C-alpha positions, 0 to 999 in steps of 0.5 A: 371862862379864862383861856390858857392864853389869857391866864398866861398873859395875866401871870406874865404881867406880874413881872416888870420885864413882860409889862414892858414888852407888852406895854400892858399892866394889871389892876384889881378891885372895883374902885381902882379899876373904875377910876382907871376906866374913867381916865385916859388909860386905854382898857385892854381887857376886863374880867369880872365875877357875876356880882360885878355891876357893869355900870360903864357897859363895857362890851368886851367884859369877860365873866369869870368865876370867883375861883378863877378870879382868885387864881389870877389875883395878887390878893387873898380876897379879890374884889369882883373885878380884874383889868388889863390896861395899856401903858401910856407913852412916856412923857417929857420931863417938865422944867417949870413948876414943882417936881417931886423926885424919888431916889431909889424908892424900893417899896411898892406901897410907899411909891403908891402912897406917894403917887396918891400924895402927888394927886392930893397936893397937885403935883402933876409930875413925879421923876423917879430914878431908874432903880425905883420900883416900877410904877405899874407894879400891881402893888403900886397900882393898888396903893395908888388907888386910881391916882396913877392916872392923874400923875405923870411918872417919868423914869430918868437918870437923876444925875443927868436930870439934876445937873441940868436943873435951873430950879432950886433943888431941895432935898430931905436931909437930916442936916438941913434947914428947918422946913417949918422956918423955910420959905418954899417956892412953887417953882422947885424940885424936891428930892426924897431918898431911899427907905433905908439909906436916904438920898444917895451921895451922888445925888446929895451933892447936887442938892443946893437947898437941904431941908429937914423935918424937926423931931419933937419927941422927948426921947429922940430915939426914932431914927427916921420917918417913913418916906411916904410920911415925910413926903406928905409933911414936906408937900404940905409945907410947900403948898402951905 
């Protein structure tokens, strides 16, 4: 049974302010929770219904009812298990290899998907602007499907970061070089912009290698690609 203090803590962690204060975040569902349990993330608390098979033999497992799980869940159909993990210490930004940079990504689903893409394409560090959605937002955690534990995510002032960058800085821009004809290095930075407005003007000024994904449709009416879709295409090209 959930205590009032447990419910209060869990509900507070749905907001960024309290996640930062407590250095804790929440995760839901069998696949996501079990992926995180097997990672370097430290488990703070595990809550599950009787239907959940405790294959990791977690000693501090709190058995709760389906009704209680639904009361704390962010989802209409919660899946057996709910967990609290500690937020790891901030890592330093690497200055070698390939780094993906996100300029003001607002949608949690997009960020979660991009984290999964980084995991798939072997991008081990993601640098986000300070106004990008929190990577420990419950919807980001869910969309990342466990990849959150395998990608280093750092929030930084992008202008300061890019001004000191010596690697070529690529950016997804409409007036860029055709990515399908570009020679793309492994040692580089790639900037992806906001869902509605693209890369901000101040950041665009620091990009020295603008690239674009050509549009092949006959009508040419689609204004832009979803940022996660565009990221998938560009990461594939950088790795090809």
